N, C-alpha and C positions, 0 to 999 in steps of 0.2 A: 539757326546760326548761319551767318553769311559765309560764303566760300573764302572771302578775303580774310575774315577773322580766323577761320580755321587754318589758313595758310600761315599766318603769322603767330599762331599760338606758340608761346614759349620763346619767342625772339628776345624779349626782355630778360628772361631767365638766362639765356645763353650769354647775353651781353654782360650780365651781372655776375653769374656764378660760374661761367665757363661751360663748354659743350658737354663735358662728362657729367657734371652735376645736374645739368638740365635734361639729361637722358638716362641717368644711371638705373632707375627702376625699369624703364623700358628695355634697356639692354639686358639687365638681369633676367627679366621675364622671357625675353627671346632665348637666352642661353638655357633657361630652365625648360622651355617648351621643346626646343630643338634637341637638347640633351636627352630628355625623356623619350622623344620619338626615336632618336638614334639607338637608345638601349633596346627598343623593341625590334629595330631593323637589322642590327649587326648579327643577330642569330640567323635569320633566313638569307641575308646577303653574304655573310662571311663565315658562318658556322660558329660564331662566338656566342654561345647561348647564356648570356648574363641574365637575361629576362626572357621567359617563355610566356606567350599569350599576347594579350592586348589590354587596352584600358578597361575592358569589361571584366576580365579576370586575368591575373598574371601571377607568375611564380618566379621570384628573384633569387638567384644563386642557390636554388634548391632549398631555400629556407623560408623566405618571406612570402606568404600569400596575400594578395590584395584583390578585393572583389568590389566592383562598382555596386553600391547599395541600390541604385535605381534599377539596374538590370536584374539584380538579385530579387528585388521586390516584385518585378514583373514575372520572374520565373516562379516565385512562390504563389503568385495569383493564378498561374497556369496549373498549379497543383504539384510542382516539382520543387521540393525542398533542397537547397544546396547541400553538398556534402560538408563534412566537418571543416575541412580546410577552407571551403568557400565561406562558411559562416564566420570562421576566425578572420579571414581576409576582410569580410564585410565589417566586422567589429573594429578592426584596425583603421579602416578608411573612415568609418563614422566618427571614431574618437578624434582622428586627425582633423577632420573638417569641422567638428564641433569647436575645436580650439582655434583654428586659424581662419575659419569662415568658409562656407561651402562654395561661394562664388570664386574663391581662390583657384578652384579647379579650372574655371573659365579663363582666367587671366594668366595663370602660371603653368598649367598642364595641357589644356586642350589645344591640339595643333590646328584646329579649324579657326581658332582665334587669330592665328597668323594670316589666314586667308581673308577673314572679314576685315581685319585691320588694313590689309593691303588694298582691299576694295574701298575702304573709307579714305585712305590716303590718295588713291587715284581719283576718287570722286571729287575730293577737294581740289586736286591739281587740274581737273577738267572743268571745274566750276559748275558741276551739276547741282541744281537746287531743287527743292520740293520733292514730291514723290507721294507714294501711297501712305495712308495713315492707318495704323492699327493700335489698339490699346495694348499697353504693356502687360495687361492681364491675360492676353490671348495665350501666352506661353503656359499659363496655369490651366487653362481649359484644355490645351493640347496635352499637358501632363496628365490630367484626369482622364482624357480619352484613351491615352496609351495604356493606362492602368486598367480601366474598365474593359478596353478592347482585348488586352492580354488575358484577362479572366474569362471573357466571353469566347475567345477563339482558341485558347490553349496554346498560343504562340507569343513569344516575346516580341511584340510588334515593333518596338522602337529599333531593335537591331536589324530590321529589314531595310530601314532607310537611314540609319545613323551615319551622318557624314564622317564622323571620326573613324568608325570601322571601315567605311568606304575608302577613306584616305589611306589607311593602313594597307588595305588590300590592293589599292591602286599602286602604291609605292613598291609593294612586293611582287605583284603579278602583272603590272603593266596597265596600259590604257584599257578602257572599257566603260561599263556602266558605273563603276566606282568613281572614276574621274568625272563622269557626267554629273553626278550628284554634287561633288565638290564645286564644279564649274557653275552649276545652278545657284549654289549659295553665294559664290563670288559675284555673279551677275545680278543677283537679287539685291545684294547690298550696294552694288555699284550704280544700278540704274533705277531700281524700283523704290527702295527705302533705305535711307541712311541708318546704319546699325540695326537693320531690320531683323536679321537672323538671330543674333545673340540677344538683342534687346526686346524682341517681340514674339519670336516663334519657338526658340529652342526649349524643349521641355527639360533638358538636362540642367540648364541654368536655373530653371524654375525649381526643380527638385533640390539642387544644391543650395539655393537661397534659403530653403526651409531649414537646412542643417545649420546655417550660419547665423541664425537669429540671435543667439545668445553668446556668440563668440567673444572671447576676451580681447583678441587682437583687432584694433580698429584704426581707422584714419581719423585724426582730430584736427580741426581748424583752430589750433591752440593759440595762434597769433592772429585771430580774425580781425582784431582792431586795426591791424596794419593793411588790411585789404584795400586796394585802390580801384576795385571794380573793373579790372581789365578784362574779365570774363574768360581768360585763357583756360582756367580749370574746367569751366563748363564746355569749352570747345573740344577738349581732349577726353573728357570723361565718357566712358561707354554707357554710364547710367547717370546722366547729369542731374536728374531729378533728386538724387540722394544728397547733393551738396548743399542746396539752399537752406534747409532747416538748421544745419550746423553752422554754416557760414554767416547767415543773416538772422540768427536767433537772438540778438542782443535785446535785452529788455523784455523778453517773452518767457523767460525761465527755461529756455531750451539751451542745453549745453553745447559745447563746440565739437563733441564727438559725433561722427557719422554713425547713426544707429540703424539705418535702413539695411535690411538683409540683402538687398541687391547690390550693395557696394561690393566690388570685386577685389578690393585691396590691391589694385594694380599699381598704385603709386604715381600715376601720371600727374595727378594734381600737385603732388609734391615736386615732381620734376619741373613743371612749367611755371611754377609760381616764383616770380622774382623777389617777392616779399617774404618767402619762407613761412607762409601762413599755415601750411599743413605739415603734419608729421605722423608717423606711426606711433601708436601708444596703446594704452589700455582702455577698457570700457569706461572707467570712472573719470 
């Protein structure tokens, strides 16, 4: 996708629908990501312990436990079974992401998504083109290696280099190696590979995509006949390969619902489409 196309993506939508409707899902996602991050930080910053812990394991208002199933699985492979609250928290998270889609974590919860989106925005502004190429399946190989490695070493390997955990620690304790990891992710997406971290490397996204395979909440190209091939949806989508089967499936028996598990339900295709081709809906 050319830099020029990426820069103007959504311009027609702004002209037709207005700025808010052309950015509403993006704004709501940012509010969600920053609000969740703030809930974790107001405790160590101000002593208001609404949520204790981090995205790997947290306890909200002394009532609600939430456990990252990917981290819990690695822990189990090391031979350490989570305590009862940890298992309850894992069951809650699994149920939630089975319903709304695992990659919703990436677009609505993960604070590193803000970092990689910023790198993508700046990459477009600077007109940086090309870059390294890696298969999107690379993240699944990394996922497998973290699970096998955790079982072999007895350590939860991903937490040693997890940029989300590093970002939390950096915000609480200041500069250091934690910020260096986040900076590496930013520079990688900026100079080496567009959408490289989330789209090719991150095993968290790979894991959560497996949870969302049968989710009922989907994006649908329900008005695909109105598509004028402006390509704005492809320019802004973090996983553009998921769009084409639903958008261009006329006459092939393929329905308009995006079924690919790597769709993040971010809603950007809905935002930038001047023809209102896309909407949130059910699987059927």
